[in-house]
LOTI-625568 format. One record per residue (C-alpha): residue number from 1; residue in one letter; z, y, x. Coordinates in Angstrom, 2 decimals, padded with zeros to 5 digits. Each point is the difference from the previous one (the first is absolute). Layout:
N
<r><k>NUM</k><r>A</r><w>Z</w><v>Y</v><u>X</u></r>
...
END
This chain:
235
<r><k>1</k><r>M</r><w>093.60</w><v>078.77</v><u>117.55</u></r>
<r><k>2</k><r>T</r><w>002.43</w><v>000.54</v><u>002.86</u></r>
<r><k>3</k><r>E</r><w>001.59</w><v>-002.94</v><u>001.80</u></r>
<r><k>4</k><r>N</r><w>003.22</w><v>002.02</v><u>000.15</u></r>
<r><k>5</k><r>K</r><w>002.54</w><v>000.47</v><u>-002.72</u></r>
<r><k>6</k><r>V</r><w>-000.19</w><v>003.40</v><u>-001.69</u></r>
<r><k>7</k><r>A</r><w>002.87</w><v>002.34</v><u>-000.89</u></r>
<r><k>8</k><r>I</r><w>-000.20</w><v>003.06</v><u>-002.25</u></r>
<r><k>9</k><r>I</r><w>002.61</w><v>002.61</v><u>000.93</u></r>
<r><k>10</k><r>T</r><w>000.60</w><v>003.00</v><u>-002.25</u></r>
<r><k>11</k><r>G</r><w>001.50</w><v>003.28</v><u>001.18</u></r>
<r><k>12</k><r>A</r><w>-001.48</w><v>-000.89</v><u>003.37</u></r>
<r><k>13</k><r>S</r><w>-000.67</w><v>003.39</v><u>001.61</u></r>
<r><k>14</k><r>Q</r><w>003.45</w><v>000.63</v><u>001.47</u></r>
<r><k>15</k><r>G</r><w>003.53</w><v>-001.29</v><u>000.43</u></r>
<r><k>16</k><r>I</r><w>000.70</w><v>-003.56</v><u>-001.13</u></r>
<r><k>17</k><r>G</r><w>-003.54</w><v>-000.57</v><u>-001.27</u></r>
<r><k>18</k><r>A</r><w>-001.67</w><v>000.99</v><u>003.26</u></r>
<r><k>19</k><r>A</r><w>002.41</w><v>-002.22</v><u>001.94</u></r>
<r><k>20</k><r>L</r><w>-000.81</w><v>-002.91</v><u>-002.32</u></r>
<r><k>21</k><r>V</r><w>-003.73</w><v>000.40</v><u>000.69</u></r>
<r><k>22</k><r>T</r><w>000.74</w><v>-000.43</v><u>003.72</u></r>
<r><k>23</k><r>A</r><w>002.34</w><v>-002.94</v><u>-000.64</u></r>
<r><k>24</k><r>Y</r><w>-002.47</w><v>-001.90</v><u>-002.18</u></r>
<r><k>25</k><r>R</r><w>-002.81</w><v>000.55</v><u>002.49</u></r>
<r><k>26</k><r>K</r><w>002.28</w><v>-001.58</v><u>002.63</u></r>
<r><k>27</k><r>L</r><w>000.51</w><v>-002.94</v><u>-002.37</u></r>
<r><k>28</k><r>G</r><w>-003.78</w><v>-000.46</v><u>000.00</u></r>
<r><k>29</k><r>Y</r><w>-000.72</w><v>001.42</v><u>-003.45</u></r>
<r><k>30</k><r>D</r><w>-002.84</w><v>002.25</v><u>-000.96</u></r>
<r><k>31</k><r>V</r><w>001.51</w><v>002.95</v><u>-001.85</u></r>
<r><k>32</k><r>V</r><w>-001.04</w><v>002.21</v><u>-002.89</u></r>
<r><k>33</k><r>A</r><w>002.04</w><v>003.19</v><u>000.37</u></r>
<r><k>34</k><r>T</r><w>000.18</w><v>002.46</v><u>-002.88</u></r>
<r><k>35</k><r>S</r><w>001.65</w><v>003.32</v><u>-000.75</u></r>
<r><k>36</k><r>R</r><w>-001.04</w><v>003.35</v><u>-001.40</u></r>
<r><k>37</k><r>S</r><w>-000.44</w><v>001.56</v><u>003.44</u></r>
<r><k>38</k><r>I</r><w>-001.11</w><v>-002.93</v><u>002.17</u></r>
<r><k>39</k><r>T</r><w>-002.75</w><v>000.58</v><u>002.56</u></r>
<r><k>40</k><r>P</r><w>-002.54</w><v>-002.54</v><u>001.30</u></r>
<r><k>41</k><r>S</r><w>001.12</w><v>-002.44</v><u>002.69</u></r>
<r><k>42</k><r>D</r><w>-001.98</w><v>-000.91</v><u>003.13</u></r>
<r><k>43</k><r>D</r><w>001.42</w><v>-003.55</v><u>-000.22</u></r>
<r><k>44</k><r>P</r><w>-002.65</w><v>-002.26</v><u>-001.61</u></r>
<r><k>45</k><r>G</r><w>002.83</w><v>-002.12</v><u>-001.39</u></r>
<r><k>46</k><r>V</r><w>001.39</w><v>002.93</v><u>-002.00</u></r>
<r><k>47</k><r>L</r><w>-001.76</w><v>001.32</v><u>-003.10</u></r>
<r><k>48</k><r>T</r><w>001.44</w><v>003.30</v><u>-001.24</u></r>
<r><k>49</k><r>V</r><w>-000.30</w><v>000.92</v><u>-003.66</u></r>
<r><k>50</k><r>A</r><w>001.09</w><v>003.45</v><u>-001.16</u></r>
<r><k>51</k><r>G</r><w>001.30</w><v>000.23</v><u>-003.53</u></r>
<r><k>52</k><r>D</r><w>002.84</w><v>001.02</v><u>-002.28</u></r>
<r><k>53</k><r>L</r><w>001.52</w><v>-003.21</v><u>-001.35</u></r>
<r><k>54</k><r>S</r><w>001.70</w><v>001.86</v><u>-002.84</u></r>
<r><k>55</k><r>Q</r><w>-003.42</w><v>000.45</v><u>-001.60</u></r>
<r><k>56</k><r>P</r><w>-001.37</w><v>-002.71</v><u>-002.34</u></r>
<r><k>57</k><r>G</r><w>-002.39</w><v>-002.33</v><u>001.77</u></r>
<r><k>58</k><r>A</r><w>000.80</w><v>001.14</v><u>003.54</u></r>
<r><k>59</k><r>G</r><w>001.86</w><v>-003.19</v><u>000.91</u></r>
<r><k>60</k><r>A</r><w>-002.75</w><v>-002.20</v><u>-001.38</u></r>
<r><k>61</k><r>R</r><w>-002.52</w><v>001.86</v><u>002.18</u></r>
<r><k>62</k><r>V</r><w>002.07</w><v>-000.69</v><u>003.12</u></r>
<r><k>63</k><r>V</r><w>-000.09</w><v>-003.74</v><u>-000.75</u></r>
<r><k>64</k><r>E</r><w>-003.75</w><v>000.18</v><u>-000.68</u></r>
<r><k>65</k><r>R</r><w>-000.56</w><v>001.69</v><u>003.36</u></r>
<r><k>66</k><r>A</r><w>002.12</w><v>-002.66</v><u>001.72</u></r>
<r><k>67</k><r>L</r><w>-002.03</w><v>-002.80</v><u>-001.55</u></r>
<r><k>68</k><r>A</r><w>-003.31</w><v>001.72</v><u>000.79</u></r>
<r><k>69</k><r>E</r><w>000.96</w><v>000.52</v><u>003.65</u></r>
<r><k>70</k><r>F</r><w>002.03</w><v>-003.13</v><u>000.82</u></r>
<r><k>71</k><r>G</r><w>-000.54</w><v>-002.41</v><u>-002.91</u></r>
<r><k>72</k><r>R</r><w>003.64</w><v>-000.82</v><u>-000.69</u></r>
<r><k>73</k><r>V</r><w>003.54</w><v>001.33</v><u>-000.49</u></r>
<r><k>74</k><r>D</r><w>002.98</w><v>-001.94</v><u>001.35</u></r>
<r><k>75</k><r>T</r><w>002.81</w><v>002.57</v><u>000.02</u></r>
<r><k>76</k><r>L</r><w>000.67</w><v>003.22</v><u>-001.87</u></r>
<r><k>77</k><r>I</r><w>002.74</w><v>002.33</v><u>001.16</u></r>
<r><k>78</k><r>N</r><w>000.88</w><v>002.53</v><u>-002.67</u></r>
<r><k>79</k><r>N</r><w>001.46</w><v>002.63</v><u>002.30</u></r>
<r><k>80</k><r>A</r><w>-001.28</w><v>003.16</v><u>-001.71</u></r>
<r><k>81</k><r>G</r><w>002.65</w><v>001.74</v><u>-002.05</u></r>
<r><k>82</k><r>V</r><w>001.50</w><v>003.36</v><u>-000.81</u></r>
<r><k>83</k><r>F</r><w>003.67</w><v>000.98</v><u>-000.05</u></r>
<r><k>84</k><r>I</r><w>001.31</w><v>003.12</v><u>-001.69</u></r>
<r><k>85</k><r>A</r><w>003.78</w><v>000.52</v><u>000.12</u></r>
<r><k>86</k><r>K</r><w>001.27</w><v>002.32</v><u>-002.75</u></r>
<r><k>87</k><r>P</r><w>002.75</w><v>000.04</v><u>-002.58</u></r>
<r><k>88</k><r>F</r><w>-001.33</w><v>-001.93</v><u>-003.00</u></r>
<r><k>89</k><r>T</r><w>-000.26</w><v>003.02</v><u>-002.31</u></r>
<r><k>90</k><r>D</r><w>-001.96</w><v>001.97</v><u>002.63</u></r>
<r><k>91</k><r>Y</r><w>-002.89</w><v>-002.48</v><u>000.07</u></r>
<r><k>92</k><r>T</r><w>-003.20</w><v>001.34</v><u>-001.58</u></r>
<r><k>93</k><r>D</r><w>-002.75</w><v>-001.83</v><u>-001.83</u></r>
<r><k>94</k><r>E</r><w>-002.13</w><v>000.57</v><u>003.11</u></r>
<r><k>95</k><r>D</r><w>002.66</w><v>-001.70</v><u>002.15</u></r>
<r><k>96</k><r>F</r><w>-000.02</w><v>-002.99</v><u>-002.35</u></r>
<r><k>97</k><r>D</r><w>-003.78</w><v>-000.23</v><u>000.05</u></r>
<r><k>98</k><r>A</r><w>-000.09</w><v>000.19</v><u>003.81</u></r>
<r><k>99</k><r>V</r><w>002.70</w><v>-002.63</v><u>000.57</u></r>
<r><k>100</k><r>A</r><w>-001.06</w><v>-002.41</v><u>-002.75</u></r>
<r><k>101</k><r>G</r><w>-003.67</w><v>000.50</v><u>000.86</u></r>
<r><k>102</k><r>L</r><w>000.30</w><v>-001.13</v><u>003.61</u></r>
<r><k>103</k><r>N</r><w>003.00</w><v>-002.33</v><u>-000.16</u></r>
<r><k>104</k><r>L</r><w>-001.04</w><v>-001.85</v><u>-003.17</u></r>
<r><k>105</k><r>R</r><w>-003.69</w><v>000.54</v><u>-000.80</u></r>
<r><k>106</k><r>G</r><w>-000.89</w><v>-000.15</v><u>003.68</u></r>
<r><k>107</k><r>F</r><w>001.85</w><v>-003.30</v><u>000.38</u></r>
<r><k>108</k><r>F</r><w>-001.48</w><v>-001.44</v><u>-003.19</u></r>
<r><k>109</k><r>D</r><w>-003.62</w><v>000.90</v><u>000.64</u></r>
<r><k>110</k><r>V</r><w>-000.30</w><v>-001.16</v><u>003.60</u></r>
<r><k>111</k><r>S</r><w>002.25</w><v>-003.06</v><u>-000.47</u></r>
<r><k>112</k><r>R</r><w>-001.95</w><v>-001.25</v><u>-003.01</u></r>
<r><k>113</k><r>G</r><w>-003.23</w><v>000.06</v><u>001.99</u></r>
<r><k>114</k><r>A</r><w>001.58</w><v>-001.47</v><u>003.12</u></r>
<r><k>115</k><r>V</r><w>001.63</w><v>-002.91</v><u>-001.83</u></r>
<r><k>116</k><r>A</r><w>-003.33</w><v>-000.81</v><u>-001.69</u></r>
<r><k>117</k><r>A</r><w>-001.64</w><v>-000.07</v><u>003.44</u></r>
<r><k>118</k><r>M</r><w>002.80</w><v>-002.18</v><u>001.42</u></r>
<r><k>119</k><r>L</r><w>-000.47</w><v>-002.52</v><u>-002.80</u></r>
<r><k>120</k><r>E</r><w>-003.62</w><v>-000.38</v><u>001.09</u></r>
<r><k>121</k><r>T</r><w>001.01</w><v>-001.04</v><u>003.53</u></r>
<r><k>122</k><r>G</r><w>003.01</w><v>-002.12</v><u>-000.95</u></r>
<r><k>123</k><r>G</r><w>002.95</w><v>002.22</v><u>000.74</u></r>
<r><k>124</k><r>G</r><w>001.42</w><v>003.11</v><u>001.56</u></r>
<r><k>125</k><r>H</r><w>002.99</w><v>002.27</v><u>000.35</u></r>
<r><k>126</k><r>L</r><w>001.06</w><v>003.12</v><u>-001.88</u></r>
<r><k>127</k><r>V</r><w>002.55</w><v>002.23</v><u>001.76</u></r>
<r><k>128</k><r>T</r><w>001.46</w><v>003.08</v><u>-001.66</u></r>
<r><k>129</k><r>V</r><w>002.05</w><v>002.80</v><u>001.53</u></r>
<r><k>130</k><r>S</r><w>002.92</w><v>001.01</v><u>-002.21</u></r>
<r><k>131</k><r>T</r><w>003.31</w><v>001.79</v><u>000.47</u></r>
<r><k>132</k><r>T</r><w>003.54</w><v>-001.29</v><u>000.07</u></r>
<r><k>133</k><r>L</r><w>000.87</w><v>002.94</v><u>-002.28</u></r>
<r><k>134</k><r>A</r><w>-001.46</w><v>-002.03</v><u>-002.87</u></r>
<r><k>135</k><r>D</r><w>003.00</w><v>-002.34</v><u>000.07</u></r>
<r><k>136</k><r>H</r><w>002.57</w><v>002.05</v><u>001.92</u></r>
<r><k>137</k><r>A</r><w>-000.03</w><v>003.61</v><u>-001.16</u></r>
<r><k>138</k><r>L</r><w>001.53</w><v>002.72</v><u>002.20</u></r>
<r><k>139</k><r>S</r><w>001.75</w><v>003.02</v><u>-001.46</u></r>
<r><k>140</k><r>Q</r><w>-001.32</w><v>002.09</v><u>002.92</u></r>
<r><k>141</k><r>V</r><w>-003.65</w><v>-000.85</v><u>-000.75</u></r>
<r><k>142</k><r>P</r><w>-000.98</w><v>000.59</v><u>-003.65</u></r>
<r><k>143</k><r>S</r><w>-003.01</w><v>-002.25</v><u>-000.45</u></r>
<r><k>144</k><r>A</r><w>-000.49</w><v>-001.06</v><u>-003.61</u></r>
<r><k>145</k><r>L</r><w>-003.81</w><v>-000.08</v><u>000.18</u></r>
<r><k>146</k><r>A</r><w>000.09</w><v>-002.14</v><u>003.14</u></r>
<r><k>147</k><r>S</r><w>002.35</w><v>-002.44</v><u>-001.73</u></r>
<r><k>148</k><r>L</r><w>-002.09</w><v>000.01</v><u>-003.18</u></r>
<r><k>149</k><r>T</r><w>-003.20</w><v>-000.91</v><u>001.85</u></r>
<r><k>150</k><r>K</r><w>001.16</w><v>-001.96</v><u>003.04</u></r>
<r><k>151</k><r>G</r><w>002.41</w><v>-002.01</v><u>-002.14</u></r>
<r><k>152</k><r>G</r><w>-003.05</w><v>-001.11</v><u>-001.95</u></r>
<r><k>153</k><r>L</r><w>-001.71</w><v>-001.06</v><u>003.21</u></r>
<r><k>154</k><r>N</r><w>003.02</w><v>-002.09</v><u>000.99</u></r>
<r><k>155</k><r>A</r><w>-000.15</w><v>-001.72</v><u>-003.39</u></r>
<r><k>156</k><r>V</r><w>-003.76</w><v>-000.60</v><u>000.04</u></r>
<r><k>157</k><r>T</r><w>000.29</w><v>-001.51</v><u>003.47</u></r>
<r><k>158</k><r>K</r><w>002.08</w><v>-002.84</v><u>-001.43</u></r>
<r><k>159</k><r>S</r><w>-002.26</w><v>-000.32</v><u>-003.04</u></r>
<r><k>160</k><r>L</r><w>-003.16</w><v>-000.29</v><u>002.10</u></r>
<r><k>161</k><r>A</r><w>001.67</w><v>-002.36</v><u>002.48</u></r>
<r><k>162</k><r>V</r><w>000.78</w><v>-002.44</v><u>-002.79</u></r>
<r><k>163</k><r>E</r><w>-003.31</w><v>000.47</v><u>-001.84</u></r>
<r><k>164</k><r>Y</r><w>-002.09</w><v>-000.80</v><u>003.08</u></r>
<r><k>165</k><r>A</r><w>002.30</w><v>-002.30</v><u>002.00</u></r>
<r><k>166</k><r>G</r><w>-002.10</w><v>-003.02</v><u>-000.92</u></r>
<r><k>167</k><r>R</r><w>-003.23</w><v>001.71</v><u>001.02</u></r>
<r><k>168</k><r>G</r><w>000.80</w><v>000.91</v><u>003.57</u></r>
<r><k>169</k><r>I</r><w>000.88</w><v>003.66</v><u>-000.46</u></r>
<r><k>170</k><r>R</r><w>003.37</w><v>001.34</v><u>001.15</u></r>
<r><k>171</k><r>A</r><w>001.56</w><v>003.32</v><u>-001.03</u></r>
<r><k>172</k><r>N</r><w>002.78</w><v>001.73</v><u>001.91</u></r>
<r><k>173</k><r>T</r><w>001.52</w><v>003.47</v><u>000.28</u></r>
<r><k>174</k><r>V</r><w>001.78</w><v>001.91</v><u>002.73</u></r>
<r><k>175</k><r>A</r><w>002.61</w><v>002.35</v><u>-001.46</u></r>
<r><k>176</k><r>L</r><w>000.53</w><v>002.73</v><u>002.55</u></r>
<r><k>177</k><r>G</r><w>002.81</w><v>002.28</v><u>000.97</u></r>
<r><k>178</k><r>I</r><w>-000.98</w><v>003.38</v><u>001.39</u></r>
<r><k>179</k><r>I</r><w>-002.57</w><v>-000.41</v><u>002.76</u></r>
<r><k>180</k><r>R</r><w>-000.65</w><v>002.51</v><u>002.77</u></r>
<r><k>181</k><r>T</r><w>-003.47</w><v>001.26</v><u>-000.93</u></r>
<r><k>182</k><r>P</r><w>-001.64</w><v>003.45</v><u>-000.04</u></r>
<r><k>183</k><r>M</r><w>001.19</w><v>000.33</v><u>-003.62</u></r>
<r><k>184</k><r>H</r><w>003.53</w><v>000.78</v><u>001.21</u></r>
<r><k>185</k><r>P</r><w>000.50</w><v>003.20</v><u>002.07</u></r>
<r><k>186</k><r>P</r><w>002.13</w><v>-000.48</v><u>003.15</u></r>
<r><k>187</k><r>E</r><w>002.77</w><v>002.26</v><u>-001.34</u></r>
<r><k>188</k><r>T</r><w>000.62</w><v>-002.54</v><u>-002.82</u></r>
<r><k>189</k><r>H</r><w>000.32</w><v>-003.03</v><u>002.29</u></r>
<r><k>190</k><r>E</r><w>003.76</w><v>000.18</v><u>000.59</u></r>
<r><k>191</k><r>F</r><w>000.73</w><v>000.15</v><u>-003.74</u></r>
<r><k>192</k><r>L</r><w>-002.48</w><v>-002.79</v><u>-000.75</u></r>
<r><k>193</k><r>A</r><w>001.32</w><v>-002.25</v><u>002.78</u></r>
<r><k>194</k><r>A</r><w>003.49</w><v>000.22</v><u>-001.47</u></r>
<r><k>195</k><r>L</r><w>-001.24</w><v>-001.48</v><u>-003.31</u></r>
<r><k>196</k><r>H</r><w>-000.40</w><v>-003.40</v><u>001.70</u></r>
<r><k>197</k><r>P</r><w>002.98</w><v>-002.21</v><u>000.96</u></r>
<r><k>198</k><r>V</r><w>-001.57</w><v>-000.64</v><u>003.42</u></r>
<r><k>199</k><r>G</r><w>000.04</w><v>003.76</v><u>000.63</u></r>
<r><k>200</k><r>R</r><w>-003.68</w><v>000.58</v><u>000.66</u></r>
<r><k>201</k><r>M</r><w>-003.28</w><v>000.42</v><u>-001.80</u></r>
<r><k>202</k><r>G</r><w>-002.51</w><v>-002.80</v><u>000.11</u></r>
<r><k>203</k><r>D</r><w>-002.94</w><v>000.11</v><u>002.37</u></r>
<r><k>204</k><r>I</r><w>-003.59</w><v>-000.78</v><u>-000.93</u></r>
<r><k>205</k><r>D</r><w>000.14</w><v>-003.09</v><u>002.22</u></r>
<r><k>206</k><r>D</r><w>002.91</w><v>-001.34</v><u>-002.09</u></r>
<r><k>207</k><r>V</r><w>-002.28</w><v>000.01</v><u>-003.05</u></r>
<r><k>208</k><r>V</r><w>-003.05</w><v>-001.38</v><u>001.77</u></r>
<r><k>209</k><r>E</r><w>001.96</w><v>-002.90</v><u>001.47</u></r>
<r><k>210</k><r>A</r><w>001.42</w><v>-000.87</v><u>-003.42</u></r>
<r><k>211</k><r>I</r><w>-003.47</w><v>-000.07</v><u>-001.56</u></r>
<r><k>212</k><r>V</r><w>-001.41</w><v>-002.08</v><u>002.86</u></r>
<r><k>213</k><r>Y</r><w>002.88</w><v>-002.43</v><u>-000.53</u></r>
<r><k>214</k><r>L</r><w>-000.91</w><v>-000.32</v><u>-003.69</u></r>
<r><k>215</k><r>E</r><w>-003.65</w><v>-000.51</v><u>000.95</u></r>
<r><k>216</k><r>N</r><w>000.98</w><v>-002.94</v><u>002.17</u></r>
<r><k>217</k><r>A</r><w>002.51</w><v>-001.55</v><u>-002.44</u></r>
<r><k>218</k><r>P</r><w>-001.98</w><v>-002.32</v><u>-002.30</u></r>
<r><k>219</k><r>F</r><w>003.10</w><v>-001.26</v><u>-001.84</u></r>
<r><k>220</k><r>V</r><w>001.19</w><v>003.52</v><u>-000.91</u></r>
<r><k>221</k><r>T</r><w>-001.23</w><v>001.48</v><u>-003.27</u></r>
<r><k>222</k><r>G</r><w>001.61</w><v>002.15</v><u>-002.68</u></r>
<r><k>223</k><r>E</r><w>002.25</w><v>001.53</v><u>002.64</u></r>
<r><k>224</k><r>I</r><w>001.33</w><v>003.58</v><u>-000.03</u></r>
<r><k>225</k><r>L</r><w>000.77</w><v>000.40</v><u>003.71</u></r>
<r><k>226</k><r>H</r><w>002.33</w><v>002.93</v><u>000.60</u></r>
<r><k>227</k><r>V</r><w>-000.81</w><v>001.86</v><u>003.20</u></r>
<r><k>228</k><r>D</r><w>002.61</w><v>002.65</v><u>-000.52</u></r>
<r><k>229</k><r>G</r><w>002.74</w><v>-000.06</v><u>002.65</u></r>
<r><k>230</k><r>G</r><w>002.39</w><v>-001.64</v><u>-002.46</u></r>
<r><k>231</k><r>Q</r><w>-000.35</w><v>002.57</v><u>-002.81</u></r>
<r><k>232</k><r>S</r><w>-000.51</w><v>-002.59</v><u>-002.72</u></r>
<r><k>233</k><r>A</r><w>003.15</w><v>-001.87</v><u>001.07</u></r>
<r><k>234</k><r>G</r><w>002.19</w><v>003.04</v><u>-000.63</u></r>
<r><k>235</k><r>H</r><w>001.26</w><v>003.08</v><u>001.78</u></r>
END
């Protein structure tokens, strides 16, 4: 069993997830990094696990690998997710399965295993990445499936925070505005920046710093922290 704390980070191969792997290593954590396309790491403190979290049992296997390698789980960051923006009536059954599969089943499967592991060691921290669109819809960004799934994650954050508050486990969410990642082509950046009152898109560092804050805030649980350039306040 490692002397270090251990963080599981989903969606860890690029963007926010990859930056979180680096950040948690700097905090002294061993890290279990998972995504569909992740490749092995040469850092002995990073275990990579390839898998599709939308598939039944995939999340449980990630937790099992974490326990086999490091012996404990202290933090889980549910960063993996999928976003499909379409008018509501254009969504297909396949779109629903893809979004609900990763955003909901993926969260449920890996979180259930991680919380069970945290209970064994006396506590831990669950962090979920959501979207501010779940509570502040934008007419320019049709996103019913994101709201349907991420709104559920916002709600379950509060439920889990209360359920496990007396057992040393915290649950928090960061609800994001639009973050400058490879998902957004450069030609869309000007339009996307204008959707935020501060007039810019978020940067990956903005998200990482918010999650590190939550990690180091033992009195904060059940919080939906908006990292959205003021979107949720109004526009």
